[in-house]
Structure formats: structure tokens, C-alpha cells
PAGUKOL-662450 format. One line per 2 residues: number of its first residue (from 0); their letters; for each residue x, y, z of C-alpha. Coordinates in Angstrom, 3 decimals. Layout:
<midos>
NUM) a) X/Y/Z ~ ...
</midos>
This chain:
<midos>
0) ma) -7.066/-17.275/23.277 ~ -8.886/-19.485/20.779
2) ss) -6.263/-21.131/18.600 ~ -8.743/-21.323/15.736
4) ar) -9.320/-17.564/15.590 ~ -8.261/-15.882/12.360
6) cl) -8.250/-12.425/10.876 ~ -8.520/-11.246/7.298
8) ci) -6.547/-8.065/6.565 ~ -7.848/-6.210/3.518
10) my) -5.490/-3.913/1.594 ~ -6.702/-0.730/-0.100
12) hy) -4.998/2.048/-2.018 ~ -7.181/4.440/-4.019
14) vg) -10.727/5.080/-2.800 ~ -12.577/7.985/-4.353
16) dr) -14.603/9.300/-7.265 ~ -12.248/10.604/-9.968
18) qg) -13.037/12.153/-13.322 ~ -10.733/13.289/-16.108
20) gp) -7.080/14.257/-16.254 ~ -4.254/12.082/-14.948
22) tg) -6.254/11.032/-11.878 ~ -9.104/9.752/-14.052
24) gv) -7.006/6.776/-15.128 ~ -6.094/5.756/-11.578
26) rg) -7.771/2.500/-10.671 ~ -9.476/2.080/-7.331
28) lt) -12.834/1.814/-5.636 ~ -15.474/4.497/-5.729
30) aa) -16.811/5.669/-2.379 ~ -20.002/3.655/-2.966
32) ef) -18.080/0.488/-3.868 ~ -15.921/0.815/-0.775
34) ae) -18.906/1.325/1.528 ~ -20.641/-1.671/-0.060
36) qv) -17.603/-3.888/0.475 ~ -17.224/-2.821/4.107
38) da) -20.880/-3.628/4.744 ~ -20.487/-7.020/3.043
40) lc) -17.492/-7.782/5.254 ~ -19.493/-6.887/8.353
42) ev) -22.108/-9.470/7.403 ~ -19.669/-12.372/7.670
44) aa) -16.909/-11.183/10.018 ~ -16.296/-8.738/12.873
46) pi) -14.213/-5.585/12.387 ~ -11.276/-5.093/14.755
48) dw) -8.700/-2.334/15.078 ~ -4.936/-2.732/15.112
50) pt) -4.497/-2.378/18.927 ~ -6.922/-5.307/19.343
52) fa) -5.121/-7.233/16.602 ~ -1.741/-6.577/18.270
54) aw) -3.016/-7.622/21.700 ~ -4.392/-10.852/20.189
56) rr) -1.038/-11.518/18.566 ~ 0.651/-11.071/21.958
58) gq) -1.777/-13.532/23.580 ~ -3.356/-10.775/25.678
60) at) -6.790/-10.667/24.029 ~ -9.251/-12.743/22.062
62) ip) -10.869/-11.742/18.800 ~ -14.141/-12.807/17.186
64) np) -13.721/-15.613/14.690 ~ -13.541/-14.589/11.919
66) sf) -12.394/-10.989/12.200 ~ -11.195/-8.453/9.670
68) ll) -8.827/-5.491/9.758 ~ -8.907/-2.769/7.089
70) tf) -5.544/-1.377/5.936 ~ -4.809/1.543/3.603
72) dd) -1.487/2.130/1.855 ~ 0.326/5.219/0.578
74) gl) -0.923/8.071/2.786 ~ -3.326/9.373/0.141
76) sd) -5.648/12.331/0.677 ~ -8.457/9.891/-0.247
78) hv) -8.045/8.329/3.145 ~ -9.212/11.305/5.177
80) et) -11.604/12.765/2.587 ~ -13.432/9.580/1.575
82) vm) -12.427/6.619/3.739 ~ -12.509/8.129/7.238
84) pi) -16.144/9.334/7.116 ~ -17.317/5.917/5.882
86) ld) -15.430/4.092/8.628 ~ -16.355/6.533/11.371
88) ar) -20.046/6.247/10.461 ~ -19.762/2.488/11.089
90) di) -17.579/2.823/14.215 ~ -14.742/0.978/12.448
92) rg) -11.102/1.948/12.908 ~ -8.569/1.385/10.148
94) lf) -4.820/1.026/9.811 ~ -3.201/3.632/7.548
96) fv) 0.336/3.090/6.233 ~ 2.177/6.330/5.436
98) pt) 5.361/6.836/3.344 ~ 7.026/9.638/5.282
100) ac) 8.838/11.405/2.415 ~ 5.528/11.778/0.581
102) vl) 3.713/13.336/3.539 ~ 6.515/15.204/5.289
104) eh) 8.585/16.326/2.285 ~ 5.925/16.560/-0.449
106) rl) 7.817/14.014/-2.550 ~ 5.633/12.316/-5.153
108) at) 6.499/8.612/-5.095 ~ 7.682/7.210/-8.395
110) ah) 4.952/4.567/-8.241 ~ 2.308/7.287/-8.153
112) qi) 3.995/9.249/-10.913 ~ 3.717/6.092/-13.019
114) hl) 0.008/5.629/-12.223 ~ -0.720/9.248/-13.083
116) li) 1.334/9.103/-16.290 ~ -0.673/6.068/-17.395
118) ge) -3.822/8.095/-16.739 ~ -2.477/11.057/-18.708
120) lg) -0.765/9.294/-21.641 ~ -2.224/5.795/-21.724
122) td) -0.256/2.565/-21.525 ~ 0.965/2.448/-25.137
124) rl) 2.285/5.997/-25.286 ~ 3.945/5.797/-21.863
126) al) 5.625/2.530/-22.888 ~ 6.938/4.252/-26.019
128) ei) 8.247/7.223/-24.018 ~ 9.955/4.903/-21.521
130) dr) 11.547/2.963/-24.378 ~ 12.857/6.197/-25.885
132) gl) 14.319/7.221/-22.534 ~ 16.037/3.861/-22.098
134) tr) 17.455/4.062/-25.618 ~ 18.920/7.501/-24.870
136) eg) 20.587/6.041/-21.798 ~ 21.920/3.042/-23.751
138) yt) 19.921/0.573/-21.643 ~ 18.508/-2.589/-23.248
140) vd) 15.641/-4.530/-21.686 ~ 15.988/-8.299/-21.683
142) ta) 12.521/-9.767/-22.279 ~ 13.433/-12.603/-19.896
144) dl) 13.399/-9.993/-17.116 ~ 9.658/-9.524/-17.703
146) ad) 8.699/-13.200/-17.495 ~ 6.970/-12.760/-14.123
148) ad) 4.885/-9.749/-15.157 ~ 1.625/-11.545/-15.933
150) ri) 1.711/-13.408/-12.604 ~ 2.480/-10.356/-10.458
152) ya) -0.026/-8.130/-12.277 ~ -2.613/-10.755/-13.143
154) ye) -5.431/-8.182/-12.847 ~ -3.908/-5.971/-15.596
156) tp) -3.930/-6.273/-19.373 ~ -0.740/-7.967/-20.657
158) dr) 0.713/-4.704/-22.012 ~ 0.071/-2.782/-18.818
160) ar) 1.327/-5.702/-16.694 ~ 4.646/-5.739/-18.555
162) lk) 4.996/-1.950/-18.339 ~ 4.304/-1.869/-14.600
164) yl) 6.597/-4.831/-13.949 ~ 9.386/-3.213/-15.968
166) lh) 9.103/0.016/-14.001 ~ 8.476/-1.397/-10.544
168) ca) 10.548/-4.570/-10.562 ~ 13.072/-4.753/-13.400
170) lp) 14.763/-1.422/-14.182 ~ 17.581/-0.042/-12.033
172) id) 15.854/2.193/-9.493 ~ 17.914/5.352/-10.116
174) lr) 17.488/5.082/-13.892 ~ 13.753/4.485/-13.584
176) ne) 13.285/7.411/-11.212 ~ 15.169/9.787/-13.485
178) iv) 13.198/8.860/-16.624 ~ 9.795/8.825/-14.892
180) er) 10.304/12.182/-13.173 ~ 11.392/13.790/-16.442
182) lf) 8.255/12.483/-18.172 ~ 6.003/13.506/-15.302
184) te) 7.359/17.046/-15.279 ~ 6.917/17.299/-19.052
186) hv) 3.403/15.859/-19.307 ~ 1.728/16.484/-15.915
188) ga) 3.624/19.123/-13.959 ~ 5.918/19.599/-10.979
190) ps) 5.857/16.424/-8.849 ~ 6.174/18.345/-5.568
192) af) 3.183/20.553/-6.369 ~ 1.074/17.512/-7.217
194) am) 2.212/15.762/-4.030 ~ 0.830/18.538/-1.837
196) rw) -2.734/17.678/-2.864 ~ -2.226/13.962/-3.553
198) yl) -1.143/12.980/-0.035 ~ -2.391/13.578/3.474
200) sr) -1.159/16.722/5.167 ~ 0.546/16.530/8.545
202) de) -2.651/17.783/10.183 ~ -4.751/15.164/8.383
204) vr) -2.475/12.372/9.618 ~ -2.957/13.693/13.148
206) il) -6.739/13.854/12.592 ~ -6.791/10.190/11.590
208) qn) -4.869/9.230/14.716 ~ -6.998/11.441/16.957
210) ng) -10.118/9.747/15.552 ~ -8.839/6.400/16.807
212) ht) -7.246/5.107/13.612 ~ -3.707/3.690/13.621
214) ig) -0.856/5.169/11.583 ~ 1.855/2.763/10.461
216) gh) 4.988/3.014/8.337 ~ 5.189/2.445/4.594
218) gh) 8.834/3.276/4.061 ~ 10.354/6.704/3.689
220) ah) 10.823/6.942/-0.085 ~ 8.277/4.215/-0.998
222) ep) 10.876/2.086/-2.768 ~ 10.929/-1.742/-3.062
224) lg) 13.091/-2.348/-0.001 ~ 14.305/-5.798/-1.035
226) rl) 15.977/-4.252/-4.087 ~ 17.999/-1.783/-2.013
228) pi) 21.451/-2.442/-0.511 ~ 21.170/-3.322/3.167
230) ee) 22.565/0.064/4.255 ~ 19.862/1.878/2.260
232) qi) 17.175/-0.439/3.638 ~ 18.191/0.402/7.196
234) ed) 18.306/4.130/6.424 ~ 14.828/4.036/4.879
236) ft) 13.309/2.210/7.857 ~ 15.073/4.538/10.294
238) rc) 13.906/7.704/8.543 ~ 10.337/6.382/8.387
240) ar) 10.299/5.487/12.098 ~ 11.793/8.835/13.120
242) gl) 9.414/10.770/10.865 ~ 6.336/9.129/12.373
244) sg) 7.609/9.572/15.924 ~ 8.345/13.228/15.279
246) ll) 4.893/13.826/13.814 ~ 2.757/11.679/16.100
248) gr) 4.818/10.788/19.157 ~ 6.535/7.570/20.109
250) ad) 4.383/4.429/19.966 ~ 4.419/0.821/18.847
252) rp) 3.612/0.895/15.160 ~ 3.164/-1.640/12.335
254) fa) 4.716/-1.443/8.870 ~ 3.595/-2.426/5.355
256) yp) 6.346/-3.273/2.857 ~ 6.011/-1.134/-0.301
258) fg) 5.114/-3.397/-3.241 ~ 5.143/-6.282/-0.748
260) nm) 8.888/-6.456/-1.449 ~ 10.340/-8.351/1.486
262) nd) 13.129/-10.808/2.318 ~ 15.001/-11.894/5.455
264) dv) 17.119/-8.736/5.543 ~ 14.057/-6.529/5.137
266) rr) 12.221/-8.343/7.948 ~ 15.187/-7.916/10.283
268) sc) 15.583/-4.243/9.385 ~ 11.864/-3.697/9.981
270) an) 12.016/-5.239/13.456 ~ 15.280/-3.472/14.353
272) ag) 13.717/-0.107/13.433 ~ 11.054/-0.753/16.079
274) fv) 8.082/-1.730/13.911 ~ 6.254/-4.487/15.763
276) ng) 4.455/-5.987/12.754 ~ 5.290/-6.226/9.064
278) ft) 2.493/-6.683/6.529 ~ 3.099/-8.203/3.087
280) tr) 0.972/-8.429/-0.042 ~ 0.823/-12.210/0.215
282) sg) -2.810/-13.283/0.191 ~ -4.355/-15.300/3.005
284) wi) -5.808/-15.382/6.501 ~ -3.754/-14.557/9.594
286) da) -3.850/-16.912/12.565 ~ -2.099/-16.736/15.916
288) sa) 0.976/-18.595/14.636 ~ 1.792/-16.267/11.713
290) ga) 5.195/-14.568/11.791 ~ 5.042/-11.043/13.230
292) he) 6.867/-9.485/10.256 ~ 5.396/-11.592/7.438
294) la) 1.662/-11.078/7.867 ~ -0.681/-11.716/4.950
296) rv) -3.087/-9.212/3.398 ~ -5.782/-9.673/0.787
298) dt) -6.088/-7.028/-1.923 ~ -9.535/-5.499/-2.206
300) ih) -9.920/-6.981/-5.703 ~ -9.683/-10.488/-4.192
302) aa) -11.756/-9.827/-1.074 ~ -14.998/-10.938/-2.743
304) df) -13.573/-14.432/-3.308 ~ -12.703/-14.738/0.378
306) le) -16.135/-13.457/1.373 ~ -17.818/-15.939/-0.952
308) ke) -15.856/-18.831/0.543 ~ -16.699/-17.678/4.065
310) la) -20.396/-17.496/3.203 ~ -20.254/-20.952/1.646
312) ck) -18.671/-22.348/4.826 ~ -21.351/-20.745/7.000
314) ea) -24.128/-22.203/4.839 ~ -22.611/-25.689/4.642
</midos>
């Protein structure tokens, strides 16, 4: 195995052509933009699938240098409707991370309720509605708790960055979930009904796997695992692992931490639940020495910078 070999894992969420309504405000790549980026990647690196990646990590295979692996979070219906045909046409196999409550129980993740509410109401009005809900509950936000918002959500406007950070990282999870679900029901509709068309069906998950793509875990309830008590972390990992095994059969599977939220306890819980790799949202290349449960991924919005640097190195 060449010690200098390295792999770039690209992270995607929404891929599709949306117009109007709450989905119209959801940010992501169009089908054309995604296809263009995949083709650009293929010009400077070689696509590999997760079984090849895993064998390389075990020292049982070599990979082209550089290589790339495409990963897709959240179990969205986009991934079979838009992504799979583009990948299959290029004979590329992806890695799809599924939150089991969303797919198996038709539970609309709070993170997606937030994205859709922003699309429906806009940032300013949603922020006002959240503030009203917190006031009713007697909860006061300390502005110091939002100090990291602009760094974490550097690609967002300052107002939207602070709103997303407040909801994803700062508020107590139970309080946030209660307020967001109430607003979603009032302004968009029943979360469970929306979930049935927002996520992959059980059959679609099986289709992805049968087409040679890999299905990994993305939590059960799609919560930031590092913010949960250790007992709840373990339960979430266990339910995710059991749900995937029940749907697809027993197999070695990787995991992607929702929100990239990970610490030592989360890593241990991930490994103990049987997931052989854990992928973060920390940006960078992966080499043979990287920790099995702290693997880097590059968000699609930063992939162009990595491609540009790779091209520059090839031309130097």
C-alpha cells in the first residue's frame, strides 16, 4: 500500500431542482451543478467506492492517488431520484448515510423542519417566531452562546448563521424540538406527511444498495450526538444499527455524525455499535494513518478550492 495515497471525501446533502414553496428556499446543488462537479472531480482524481476505501484502510488494497469518495447525508429522496442516475451513468458508486427514524418511522428531522421553515417564512420572520416561542417558555438567550455562529456557518449571512447556530447548537434540544415542530405544523403542515415524500422509502434504500451503493448510518433521530447524555448516545447508535440491519441485512457499515458533532464518547459509542468508520465534517484529505472514527470530509461548497489546489500541483 502506497503510504502517500490519499482520498478526498466529498459531502453532499440536497441535490435537485426545486421551485417555490418551503422547498424552494432549501440550498443545495442543481442536478446540472452536481453532474458538473462530479465530472470535474474525475478530471483530477479517481472515484472509489466505500468497500475499496475500507479495504485500503485495512491495508488490504491500494487506491489511485489521489482518489475521491462521494458521500450523501440525510437519506433524502433526492438521492435516488437525482443523484443515483448521474452516478450510475458514470459507473460511480456513492456512500449514502441514512437517519433511520426519518426513513423507517417517517419522522421529519428537526434540522429539516428548520430548513423548510426558512424557505417558507424567511430568516427574519422565523427568527421572530422562535423568539416569541422562547419568551413564552421563559427562556432567555445569552448572546455569548452565539459567538461561534459566524465561524460554524461561514457560508451563511450573519442573521441566518446566528439563527441556525441558535437552533442547532445552543438551545436545549427538547425545547427547540417542541417550538420548531409547533411552527412547522402551523405554517407548513404535518411533519410526518411531509417526511413520507422528503426521505427515501424503504424500497428506495434497498434499490440504492442493490445498485452497488453503500448505505451507512446517520443516527436514529438525527440529533447532535455530542450534546446527548451518554445513555441517549448509545441508544441512538444502537437503534440506527439495528434499523439498518433489519432493513438491509447485517454488514460492516460506516457512520456519519449528524452536524459533525463528535467527541471521545461519541467515537467510542460509534465503534461499540459496530460501525467500522466514523465520518466528521472536518475538512481535509484522508490518508492511511487517519483515525477510523474521525475521518475528514469536504463539503461540496469547498470542493472547488481543493480541486483548484490539486490542479495547481499537477501543473507545477
